[in-house]
Every structure is written in C-alpha cells, then in structure tokens.
HTML snippet that shows the backbone in 3Dmol.js (N, CA, C, O; Angstrom):
<script src="https://3Dmol.org/build/3Dmol-min.js"></script>
<div id="view" style="width:600px;height:400px;position:relative"></div>
<script>
const pdb = `
ATOM      1  N   MET A   1      22.823 -21.802  68.683  1.00  0.00           N
ATOM      2  CA  MET A   1      22.477 -22.671  69.775  1.00  0.00           C
ATOM      3  C   MET A   1      22.119 -24.032  69.211  1.00  0.00           C
ATOM      4  O   MET A   1      21.544 -24.134  68.127  1.00  0.00           O
ATOM      5  N   GLU A   2      22.459 -25.070  69.944  1.00  0.00           N
ATOM      6  CA  GLU A   2      22.101 -26.423  69.559  1.00  0.00           C
ATOM      7  C   GLU A   2      21.156 -26.979  70.612  1.00  0.00           C
ATOM      8  O   GLU A   2      21.443 -26.899  71.807  1.00  0.00           O
ATOM      9  N   ALA A   3      20.045 -27.535  70.186  1.00  0.00           N
ATOM     10  CA  ALA A   3      19.050 -28.054  71.117  1.00  0.00           C
ATOM     11  C   ALA A   3      18.596 -29.427  70.648  1.00  0.00           C
ATOM     12  O   ALA A   3      18.361 -29.649  69.460  1.00  0.00           O
ATOM     13  N   SER A   4      18.478 -30.336  71.595  1.00  0.00           N
ATOM     14  CA  SER A   4      17.971 -31.665  71.267  1.00  0.00           C
ATOM     15  C   SER A   4      16.444 -31.649  71.344  1.00  0.00           C
ATOM     16  O   SER A   4      15.839 -30.651  71.738  1.00  0.00           O
ATOM     17  N   ILE A   5      15.848 -32.744  70.971  1.00  0.00           N
ATOM     18  CA  ILE A   5      14.399 -32.869  71.051  1.00  0.00           C
ATOM     19  C   ILE A   5      13.941 -32.710  72.492  1.00  0.00           C
ATOM     20  O   ILE A   5      12.901 -32.102  72.747  1.00  0.00           O
ATOM     21  N   VAL A   6      14.702 -33.248  73.437  1.00  0.00           N
ATOM     22  CA  VAL A   6      14.366 -33.130  74.863  1.00  0.00           C
ATOM     23  C   VAL A   6      14.441 -31.671  75.298  1.00  0.00           C
ATOM     24  O   VAL A   6      13.607 -31.213  76.078  1.00  0.00           O
ATOM     25  N   ASP A   7      15.441 -30.935  74.797  1.00  0.00           N
ATOM     26  CA  ASP A   7      15.549 -29.513  75.129  1.00  0.00           C
ATOM     27  C   ASP A   7      14.340 -28.732  74.627  1.00  0.00           C
ATOM     28  O   ASP A   7      13.858 -27.825  75.305  1.00  0.00           O
ATOM     29  N   LEU A   8      13.851 -29.081  73.446  1.00  0.00           N
ATOM     30  CA  LEU A   8      12.673 -28.392  72.927  1.00  0.00           C
ATOM     31  C   LEU A   8      11.478 -28.601  73.833  1.00  0.00           C
ATOM     32  O   LEU A   8      10.636 -27.714  73.979  1.00  0.00           O
ATOM     33  N   ARG A   9      11.404 -29.765  74.436  1.00  0.00           N
ATOM     34  CA  ARG A   9      10.265 -30.059  75.297  1.00  0.00           C
ATOM     35  C   ARG A   9      10.411 -29.436  76.677  1.00  0.00           C
ATOM     36  O   ARG A   9       9.477 -28.807  77.174  1.00  0.00           O
ATOM     37  N   TYR A  10      11.572 -29.603  77.301  1.00  0.00           N
ATOM     38  CA  TYR A  10      11.728 -29.191  78.689  1.00  0.00           C
ATOM     39  C   TYR A  10      12.383 -27.827  78.876  1.00  0.00           C
ATOM     40  O   TYR A  10      12.258 -27.237  79.949  1.00  0.00           O
ATOM     41  N   LYS A  11      13.067 -27.318  77.881  1.00  0.00           N
ATOM     42  CA  LYS A  11      13.747 -26.026  77.988  1.00  0.00           C
ATOM     43  C   LYS A  11      13.303 -25.084  76.875  1.00  0.00           C
ATOM     44  O   LYS A  11      14.113 -24.347  76.313  1.00  0.00           O
ATOM     45  N   SER A  12      12.022 -25.114  76.565  1.00  0.00           N
ATOM     46  CA  SER A  12      11.512 -24.305  75.458  1.00  0.00           C
ATOM     47  C   SER A  12      11.693 -22.818  75.718  1.00  0.00           C
ATOM     48  O   SER A  12      11.863 -22.050  74.770  1.00  0.00           O
ATOM     49  N   LYS A  13      11.660 -22.390  76.978  1.00  0.00           N
ATOM     50  CA  LYS A  13      11.843 -20.972  77.289  1.00  0.00           C
ATOM     51  C   LYS A  13      13.241 -20.508  76.874  1.00  0.00           C
ATOM     52  O   LYS A  13      13.403 -19.405  76.353  1.00  0.00           O
ATOM     53  N   GLU A  14      14.243 -21.350  77.106  1.00  0.00           N
ATOM     54  CA  GLU A  14      15.609 -20.997  76.699  1.00  0.00           C
ATOM     55  C   GLU A  14      15.740 -20.939  75.178  1.00  0.00           C
ATOM     56  O   GLU A  14      16.442 -20.081  74.644  1.00  0.00           O
ATOM     57  N   VAL A  15      15.076 -21.836  74.498  1.00  0.00           N
ATOM     58  CA  VAL A  15      15.104 -21.841  73.029  1.00  0.00           C
ATOM     59  C   VAL A  15      14.450 -20.569  72.499  1.00  0.00           C
ATOM     60  O   VAL A  15      14.958 -19.951  71.564  1.00  0.00           O
ATOM     61  N   LEU A  16      13.331 -20.178  73.093  1.00  0.00           N
ATOM     62  CA  LEU A  16      12.660 -18.950  72.654  1.00  0.00           C
ATOM     63  C   LEU A  16      13.502 -17.712  72.947  1.00  0.00           C
ATOM     64  O   LEU A  16      13.496 -16.761  72.166  1.00  0.00           O
ATOM     65  N   ARG A  17      14.219 -17.718  74.054  1.00  0.00           N
ATOM     66  CA  ARG A  17      15.118 -16.590  74.353  1.00  0.00           C
ATOM     67  C   ARG A  17      16.235 -16.494  73.320  1.00  0.00           C
ATOM     68  O   ARG A  17      16.622 -15.397  72.918  1.00  0.00           O
ATOM     69  N   ALA A  18      16.753 -17.643  72.893  1.00  0.00           N
ATOM     70  CA  ALA A  18      17.791 -17.648  71.859  1.00  0.00           C
ATOM     71  C   ALA A  18      17.243 -17.077  70.563  1.00  0.00           C
ATOM     72  O   ALA A  18      17.939 -16.341  69.864  1.00  0.00           O
ATOM     73  N   LEU A  19      16.002 -17.410  70.237  1.00  0.00           N
ATOM     74  CA  LEU A  19      15.393 -16.865  69.026  1.00  0.00           C
ATOM     75  C   LEU A  19      15.169 -15.363  69.159  1.00  0.00           C
ATOM     76  O   LEU A  19      15.287 -14.631  68.176  1.00  0.00           O
ATOM     77  N   ASP A  20      14.844 -14.891  70.376  1.00  0.00           N
ATOM     78  CA  ASP A  20      14.711 -13.448  70.603  1.00  0.00           C
ATOM     79  C   ASP A  20      16.033 -12.730  70.374  1.00  0.00           C
ATOM     80  O   ASP A  20      16.047 -11.570  69.960  1.00  0.00           O
ATOM     81  N   ARG A  21      17.152 -13.417  70.643  1.00  0.00           N
ATOM     82  CA  ARG A  21      18.478 -12.837  70.411  1.00  0.00           C
ATOM     83  C   ARG A  21      18.937 -13.018  68.966  1.00  0.00           C
ATOM     84  O   ARG A  21      20.100 -12.771  68.646  1.00  0.00           O
ATOM     85  N   ASN A  22      18.016 -13.453  68.089  1.00  0.00           N
ATOM     86  CA  ASN A  22      18.296 -13.704  66.664  1.00  0.00           C
ATOM     87  C   ASN A  22      19.348 -14.779  66.450  1.00  0.00           C
ATOM     88  O   ASN A  22      20.110 -14.729  65.484  1.00  0.00           O
ATOM     89  N   GLU A  23      19.388 -15.762  67.363  1.00  0.00           N
ATOM     90  CA  GLU A  23      20.277 -16.900  67.184  1.00  0.00           C
ATOM     91  C   GLU A  23      19.562 -17.977  66.381  1.00  0.00           C
ATOM     92  O   GLU A  23      18.340 -18.106  66.443  1.00  0.00           O
ATOM     93  N   GLU A  24      20.318 -18.726  65.648  1.00  0.00           N
ATOM     94  CA  GLU A  24      19.778 -19.881  64.945  1.00  0.00           C
ATOM     95  C   GLU A  24      19.843 -21.073  65.887  1.00  0.00           C
ATOM     96  O   GLU A  24      20.855 -21.279  66.557  1.00  0.00           O
ATOM     97  N   VAL A  25      18.774 -21.857  65.945  1.00  0.00           N
ATOM     98  CA  VAL A  25      18.720 -23.028  66.816  1.00  0.00           C
ATOM     99  C   VAL A  25      18.775 -24.271  65.933  1.00  0.00           C
ATOM    100  O   VAL A  25      17.885 -24.502  65.115  1.00  0.00           O
ATOM    101  N   CYS A  26      19.830 -25.071  66.108  1.00  0.00           N
ATOM    102  CA  CYS A  26      19.949 -26.330  65.383  1.00  0.00           C
ATOM    103  C   CYS A  26      19.304 -27.420  66.229  1.00  0.00           C
ATOM    104  O   CYS A  26      19.677 -27.610  67.387  1.00  0.00           O
ATOM    105  N   VAL A  27      18.350 -28.127  65.664  1.00  0.00           N
ATOM    106  CA  VAL A  27      17.647 -29.189  66.372  1.00  0.00           C
ATOM    107  C   VAL A  27      18.331 -30.507  66.054  1.00  0.00           C
ATOM    108  O   VAL A  27      18.508 -30.868  64.891  1.00  0.00           O
ATOM    109  N   THR A  28      18.718 -31.226  67.117  1.00  0.00           N
ATOM    110  CA  THR A  28      19.412 -32.495  66.935  1.00  0.00           C
ATOM    111  C   THR A  28      18.579 -33.640  67.484  1.00  0.00           C
ATOM    112  O   THR A  28      17.796 -33.476  68.419  1.00  0.00           O
ATOM    113  N   TYR A  29      18.769 -34.799  66.879  1.00  0.00           N
ATOM    114  CA  TYR A  29      18.142 -36.022  67.344  1.00  0.00           C
ATOM    115  C   TYR A  29      19.200 -37.111  67.294  1.00  0.00           C
ATOM    116  O   TYR A  29      19.716 -37.450  66.229  1.00  0.00           O
ATOM    117  N   ARG A  30      19.510 -37.649  68.454  1.00  0.00           N
ATOM    118  CA  ARG A  30      20.567 -38.652  68.597  1.00  0.00           C
ATOM    119  C   ARG A  30      21.897 -38.153  68.045  1.00  0.00           C
ATOM    120  O   ARG A  30      22.646 -38.905  67.423  1.00  0.00           O
ATOM    121  N   GLY A  31      22.178 -36.876  68.281  1.00  0.00           N
ATOM    122  CA  GLY A  31      23.452 -36.291  67.895  1.00  0.00           C
ATOM    123  C   GLY A  31      23.560 -35.814  66.465  1.00  0.00           C
ATOM    124  O   GLY A  31      24.579 -35.236  66.087  1.00  0.00           O
ATOM    125  N   LYS A  32      22.534 -36.039  65.656  1.00  0.00           N
ATOM    126  CA  LYS A  32      22.573 -35.604  64.260  1.00  0.00           C
ATOM    127  C   LYS A  32      21.605 -34.450  64.062  1.00  0.00           C
ATOM    128  O   LYS A  32      20.495 -34.460  64.593  1.00  0.00           O
ATOM    129  N   VAL A  33      22.030 -33.463  63.302  1.00  0.00           N
ATOM    130  CA  VAL A  33      21.190 -32.296  63.045  1.00  0.00           C
ATOM    131  C   VAL A  33      20.027 -32.704  62.152  1.00  0.00           C
ATOM    132  O   VAL A  33      20.221 -33.261  61.072  1.00  0.00           O
ATOM    133  N   LYS A  34      18.814 -32.417  62.622  1.00  0.00           N
ATOM    134  CA  LYS A  34      17.605 -32.748  61.869  1.00  0.00           C
ATOM    135  C   LYS A  34      16.954 -31.517  61.252  1.00  0.00           C
ATOM    136  O   LYS A  34      16.160 -31.639  60.319  1.00  0.00           O
ATOM    137  N   GLY A  35      17.278 -30.345  61.759  1.00  0.00           N
ATOM    138  CA  GLY A  35      16.683 -29.133  61.221  1.00  0.00           C
ATOM    139  C   GLY A  35      17.202 -27.922  61.958  1.00  0.00           C
ATOM    140  O   GLY A  35      18.033 -28.025  62.861  1.00  0.00           O
ATOM    141  N   ARG A  36      16.700 -26.780  61.558  1.00  0.00           N
ATOM    142  CA  ARG A  36      17.097 -25.543  62.218  1.00  0.00           C
ATOM    143  C   ARG A  36      15.892 -24.627  62.322  1.00  0.00           C
ATOM    144  O   ARG A  36      14.987 -24.652  61.488  1.00  0.00           O
ATOM    145  N   ILE A  37      15.910 -23.823  63.364  1.00  0.00           N
ATOM    146  CA  ILE A  37      14.854 -22.857  63.591  1.00  0.00           C
ATOM    147  C   ILE A  37      15.505 -21.480  63.560  1.00  0.00           C
ATOM    148  O   ILE A  37      16.498 -21.241  64.248  1.00  0.00           O
ATOM    149  N   ILE A  38      14.946 -20.580  62.766  1.00  0.00           N
ATOM    150  CA  ILE A  38      15.457 -19.217  62.719  1.00  0.00           C
ATOM    151  C   ILE A  38      14.352 -18.276  63.152  1.00  0.00           C
ATOM    152  O   ILE A  38      13.168 -18.577  62.997  1.00  0.00           O
ATOM    153  N   SER A  39      14.746 -17.134  63.696  1.00  0.00           N
ATOM    154  CA  SER A  39      13.753 -16.185  64.180  1.00  0.00           C
ATOM    155  C   SER A  39      13.030 -15.523  63.009  1.00  0.00           C
ATOM    156  O   SER A  39      13.553 -15.445  61.897  1.00  0.00           O
ATOM    157  N   GLU A  40      11.845 -15.060  63.281  1.00  0.00           N
ATOM    158  CA  GLU A  40      11.019 -14.417  62.258  1.00  0.00           C
ATOM    159  C   GLU A  40      11.719 -13.194  61.682  1.00  0.00           C
ATOM    160  O   GLU A  40      11.688 -12.973  60.471  1.00  0.00           O
ATOM    161  N   SER A  41      12.345 -12.406  62.534  1.00  0.00           N
ATOM    162  CA  SER A  41      12.998 -11.193  62.051  1.00  0.00           C
ATOM    163  C   SER A  41      14.200 -11.524  61.175  1.00  0.00           C
ATOM    164  O   SER A  41      14.511 -10.782  60.243  1.00  0.00           O
ATOM    165  N   GLU A  42      14.881 -12.638  61.467  1.00  0.00           N
ATOM    166  CA  GLU A  42      16.034 -13.020  60.654  1.00  0.00           C
ATOM    167  C   GLU A  42      15.603 -13.558  59.300  1.00  0.00           C
ATOM    168  O   GLU A  42      16.290 -13.355  58.298  1.00  0.00           O
ATOM    169  N   SER A  43      14.475 -14.239  59.268  1.00  0.00           N
ATOM    170  CA  SER A  43      14.033 -14.825  58.003  1.00  0.00           C
ATOM    171  C   SER A  43      13.460 -13.781  57.057  1.00  0.00           C
ATOM    172  O   SER A  43      13.252 -14.060  55.876  1.00  0.00           O
ATOM    173  N   GLY A  44      13.206 -12.593  57.560  1.00  0.00           N
ATOM    174  CA  GLY A  44      12.705 -11.517  56.708  1.00  0.00           C
ATOM    175  C   GLY A  44      11.197 -11.515  56.627  1.00  0.00           C
ATOM    176  O   GLY A  44      10.517 -12.187  57.402  1.00  0.00           O
ATOM    177  N   ALA A  45      10.691 -10.764  55.696  1.00  0.00           N
ATOM    178  CA  ALA A  45       9.241 -10.665  55.522  1.00  0.00           C
ATOM    179  C   ALA A  45       8.694 -11.975  54.993  1.00  0.00           C
ATOM    180  O   ALA A  45       9.425 -12.786  54.424  1.00  0.00           O
ATOM    181  N   LEU A  46       7.423 -12.168  55.182  1.00  0.00           N
ATOM    182  CA  LEU A  46       6.787 -13.379  54.690  1.00  0.00           C
ATOM    183  C   LEU A  46       6.832 -13.418  53.166  1.00  0.00           C
ATOM    184  O   LEU A  46       6.750 -12.388  52.497  1.00  0.00           O
ATOM    185  N   MET A  47       6.963 -14.604  52.648  1.00  0.00           N
ATOM    186  CA  MET A  47       7.033 -14.802  51.208  1.00  0.00           C
ATOM    187  C   MET A  47       5.645 -14.598  50.592  1.00  0.00           C
ATOM    188  O   MET A  47       4.637 -15.012  51.166  1.00  0.00           O
ATOM    189  N   LYS A  48       5.604 -13.975  49.454  1.00  0.00           N
ATOM    190  CA  LYS A  48       4.344 -13.828  48.741  1.00  0.00           C
ATOM    191  C   LYS A  48       3.951 -15.189  48.174  1.00  0.00           C
ATOM    192  O   LYS A  48       4.808 -16.008  47.840  1.00  0.00           O
ATOM    193  N   ILE A  49       2.672 -15.413  48.073  1.00  0.00           N
ATOM    194  CA  ILE A  49       2.180 -16.705  47.608  1.00  0.00           C
ATOM    195  C   ILE A  49       2.698 -17.011  46.202  1.00  0.00           C
ATOM    196  O   ILE A  49       3.067 -18.150  45.916  1.00  0.00           O
ATOM    197  N   ALA A  50       2.728 -16.036  45.347  1.00  0.00           N
ATOM    198  CA  ALA A  50       3.178 -16.260  43.968  1.00  0.00           C
ATOM    199  C   ALA A  50       4.658 -16.635  43.897  1.00  0.00           C
ATOM    200  O   ALA A  50       5.093 -17.215  42.903  1.00  0.00           O
ATOM    201  N   GLU A  51       5.443 -16.315  44.935  1.00  0.00           N
ATOM    202  CA  GLU A  51       6.865 -16.647  44.941  1.00  0.00           C
ATOM    203  C   GLU A  51       7.144 -18.025  45.532  1.00  0.00           C
ATOM    204  O   GLU A  51       8.270 -18.517  45.455  1.00  0.00           O
ATOM    205  N   HIS A  52       6.124 -18.652  46.121  1.00  0.00           N
ATOM    206  CA  HIS A  52       6.327 -19.959  46.743  1.00  0.00           C
ATOM    207  C   HIS A  52       6.585 -21.010  45.669  1.00  0.00           C
ATOM    208  O   HIS A  52       5.972 -20.961  44.602  1.00  0.00           O
ATOM    209  N   PRO A  53       7.492 -21.970  45.937  1.00  0.00           N
ATOM    210  CA  PRO A  53       7.821 -22.974  44.920  1.00  0.00           C
ATOM    211  C   PRO A  53       6.634 -23.827  44.479  1.00  0.00           C
ATOM    212  O   PRO A  53       6.623 -24.316  43.349  1.00  0.00           O
ATOM    213  N   PHE A  54       5.636 -24.019  45.341  1.00  0.00           N
ATOM    214  CA  PHE A  54       4.491 -24.846  44.986  1.00  0.00           C
ATOM    215  C   PHE A  54       3.419 -24.093  44.210  1.00  0.00           C
ATOM    216  O   PHE A  54       2.467 -24.705  43.726  1.00  0.00           O
ATOM    217  N   PHE A  55       3.554 -22.794  44.086  1.00  0.00           N
ATOM    218  CA  PHE A  55       2.542 -22.005  43.387  1.00  0.00           C
ATOM    219  C   PHE A  55       2.549 -22.374  41.909  1.00  0.00           C
ATOM    220  O   PHE A  55       3.603 -22.395  41.274  1.00  0.00           O
ATOM    221  N   GLY A  56       1.387 -22.661  41.370  1.00  0.00           N
ATOM    222  CA  GLY A  56       1.276 -22.972  39.950  1.00  0.00           C
ATOM    223  C   GLY A  56       1.602 -24.403  39.586  1.00  0.00           C
ATOM    224  O   GLY A  56       1.763 -24.712  38.405  1.00  0.00           O
ATOM    225  N   MET A  57       1.704 -25.290  40.570  1.00  0.00           N
ATOM    226  CA  MET A  57       2.011 -26.692  40.260  1.00  0.00           C
ATOM    227  C   MET A  57       0.873 -27.372  39.524  1.00  0.00           C
ATOM    228  O   MET A  57       1.102 -28.300  38.749  1.00  0.00           O
ATOM    229  N   ASN A  58      -0.343 -26.924  39.755  1.00  0.00           N
ATOM    230  CA  ASN A  58      -1.495 -27.528  39.104  1.00  0.00           C
ATOM    231  C   ASN A  58      -1.700 -26.870  37.747  1.00  0.00           C
ATOM    232  O   ASN A  58      -2.627 -26.083  37.559  1.00  0.00           O
ATOM    233  N   ALA A  59      -0.830 -27.198  36.811  1.00  0.00           N
ATOM    234  CA  ALA A  59      -0.879 -26.576  35.488  1.00  0.00           C
ATOM    235  C   ALA A  59      -1.977 -27.166  34.609  1.00  0.00           C
ATOM    236  O   ALA A  59      -2.288 -26.621  33.549  1.00  0.00           O
ATOM    237  N   SER A  60      -2.569 -28.291  35.053  1.00  0.00           N
ATOM    238  CA  SER A  60      -3.596 -28.934  34.230  1.00  0.00           C
ATOM    239  C   SER A  60      -4.885 -28.131  34.203  1.00  0.00           C
ATOM    240  O   SER A  60      -5.680 -28.279  33.274  1.00  0.00           O
ATOM    241  N   GLY A  61      -5.110 -27.286  35.198  1.00  0.00           N
ATOM    242  CA  GLY A  61      -6.312 -26.472  35.241  1.00  0.00           C
ATOM    243  C   GLY A  61      -7.482 -27.151  35.915  1.00  0.00           C
ATOM    244  O   GLY A  61      -8.553 -26.555  36.026  1.00  0.00           O
ATOM    245  N   ALA A  62      -7.308 -28.391  36.371  1.00  0.00           N
ATOM    246  CA  ALA A  62      -8.387 -29.100  37.066  1.00  0.00           C
ATOM    247  C   ALA A  62      -8.593 -28.484  38.442  1.00  0.00           C
ATOM    248  O   ALA A  62      -7.676 -27.904  39.024  1.00  0.00           O
ATOM    249  N   SER A  63      -9.807 -28.619  38.948  1.00  0.00           N
ATOM    250  CA  SER A  63     -10.086 -28.065  40.263  1.00  0.00           C
ATOM    251  C   SER A  63      -9.395 -28.903  41.335  1.00  0.00           C
ATOM    252  O   SER A  63      -9.045 -30.062  41.108  1.00  0.00           O
ATOM    253  N   VAL A  64      -9.208 -28.311  42.480  1.00  0.00           N
ATOM    254  CA  VAL A  64      -8.566 -29.003  43.584  1.00  0.00           C
ATOM    255  C   VAL A  64      -9.409 -30.199  44.013  1.00  0.00           C
ATOM    256  O   VAL A  64      -8.873 -31.268  44.306  1.00  0.00           O
ATOM    257  N   THR A  65     -10.712 -30.021  44.048  1.00  0.00           N
ATOM    258  CA  THR A  65     -11.602 -31.100  44.462  1.00  0.00           C
ATOM    259  C   THR A  65     -11.490 -32.305  43.533  1.00  0.00           C
ATOM    260  O   THR A  65     -11.392 -33.440  44.000  1.00  0.00           O
ATOM    261  N   SER A  66     -11.501 -32.072  42.235  1.00  0.00           N
ATOM    262  CA  SER A  66     -11.401 -33.200  41.304  1.00  0.00           C
ATOM    263  C   SER A  66     -10.027 -33.857  41.369  1.00  0.00           C
ATOM    264  O   SER A  66      -9.918 -35.074  41.216  1.00  0.00           O
ATOM    265  N   THR A  67      -8.984 -33.075  41.593  1.00  0.00           N
ATOM    266  CA  THR A  67      -7.641 -33.638  41.732  1.00  0.00           C
ATOM    267  C   THR A  67      -7.557 -34.510  42.965  1.00  0.00           C
ATOM    268  O   THR A  67      -6.986 -35.600  42.912  1.00  0.00           O
ATOM    269  N   MET A  68      -8.119 -34.049  44.085  1.00  0.00           N
ATOM    270  CA  MET A  68      -8.098 -34.837  45.311  1.00  0.00           C
ATOM    271  C   MET A  68      -8.942 -36.102  45.169  1.00  0.00           C
ATOM    272  O   MET A  68      -8.552 -37.160  45.662  1.00  0.00           O
ATOM    273  N   ASP A  69     -10.077 -36.009  44.512  1.00  0.00           N
ATOM    274  CA  ASP A  69     -10.896 -37.199  44.273  1.00  0.00           C
ATOM    275  C   ASP A  69     -10.135 -38.225  43.438  1.00  0.00           C
ATOM    276  O   ASP A  69     -10.240 -39.426  43.685  1.00  0.00           O
ATOM    277  N   GLU A  70      -9.386 -37.767  42.473  1.00  0.00           N
ATOM    278  CA  GLU A  70      -8.590 -38.650  41.631  1.00  0.00           C
ATOM    279  C   GLU A  70      -7.493 -39.329  42.454  1.00  0.00           C
ATOM    280  O   GLU A  70      -7.228 -40.515  42.262  1.00  0.00           O
ATOM    281  N   LEU A  71      -6.855 -38.596  43.364  1.00  0.00           N
ATOM    282  CA  LEU A  71      -5.806 -39.164  44.201  1.00  0.00           C
ATOM    283  C   LEU A  71      -6.358 -40.148  45.224  1.00  0.00           C
ATOM    284  O   LEU A  71      -5.684 -41.116  45.577  1.00  0.00           O
ATOM    285  N   ARG A  72      -7.566 -39.914  45.700  1.00  0.00           N
ATOM    286  CA  ARG A  72      -8.154 -40.738  46.758  1.00  0.00           C
ATOM    287  C   ARG A  72      -8.909 -41.962  46.255  1.00  0.00           C
ATOM    288  O   ARG A  72      -9.372 -42.768  47.061  1.00  0.00           O
ATOM    289  N   LYS A  73      -9.042 -42.116  44.955  1.00  0.00           N
ATOM    290  CA  LYS A  73      -9.817 -43.244  44.438  1.00  0.00           C
ATOM    291  C   LYS A  73      -9.093 -44.559  44.751  1.00  0.00           C
ATOM    292  O   LYS A  73      -7.898 -44.568  45.045  1.00  0.00           O
ATOM    293  N   SER A  74      -9.828 -45.648  44.683  1.00  0.00           N
ATOM    294  CA  SER A  74      -9.254 -46.945  44.991  1.00  0.00           C
ATOM    295  C   SER A  74      -8.275 -47.363  43.896  1.00  0.00           C
ATOM    296  O   SER A  74      -8.300 -46.833  42.785  1.00  0.00           O
ATOM    297  N   ARG A  75      -7.432 -48.303  44.224  1.00  0.00           N
ATOM    298  CA  ARG A  75      -6.427 -48.749  43.266  1.00  0.00           C
ATOM    299  C   ARG A  75      -7.009 -49.615  42.161  1.00  0.00           C
ATOM    300  O   ARG A  75      -6.473 -49.669  41.054  1.00  0.00           O
ATOM    301  N   TYR A  76      -8.092 -50.281  42.464  1.00  0.00           N
ATOM    302  CA  TYR A  76      -8.634 -51.257  41.509  1.00  0.00           C
ATOM    303  C   TYR A  76      -9.910 -50.793  40.903  1.00  0.00           C
ATOM    304  O   TYR A  76     -10.494 -51.497  40.080  1.00  0.00           O
TER     305      TYR A  76
END
`;
const viewer = $3Dmol.createViewer("view");
viewer.addModel(pdb, "pdb");
viewer.setStyle({}, {cartoon: {color: "spectrum"}});
viewer.zoomTo();
viewer.render();
</script>
C-alpha cells in the first residue's frame, strides 16, 4: 500500500488495516517515498539490545552523564 502524509492523518484506520493484513505501507511526501512501515509480525521478534548497531559505541568507558556534559559544553 502507498500512503501520503495526508493519508496517515485522515485515513489512519485504513493504514492500520493494511498493516493487519501484513502489507507494507510506503509513506510518500510530494510523490517521493520517504519511508516504509511494516507490521510487527512481519518484522519478527524484537531485536536484542546487544544486537543493535548502536550497542557498544561508547568504547571509551566514560559515563553517559560525563559524555553528555562534554557534548553540551559551550564552544568557547
């Protein structure tokens, strides 16, 4: 199924019915595909945290709080 942004807003019931039928919904904006929505059953079981691509990115060992403080500090 193909749905525009307007369809997501005004015809959300139809989009949800398509997902119940295990259809993939392509979301379009101004005629170009911006993304896709797949049903939970089609996507399979939830991914384990250790398998997520972002898991282990903080290899430095610093705490999250100190990393965020470092990112939020002023430029000067």
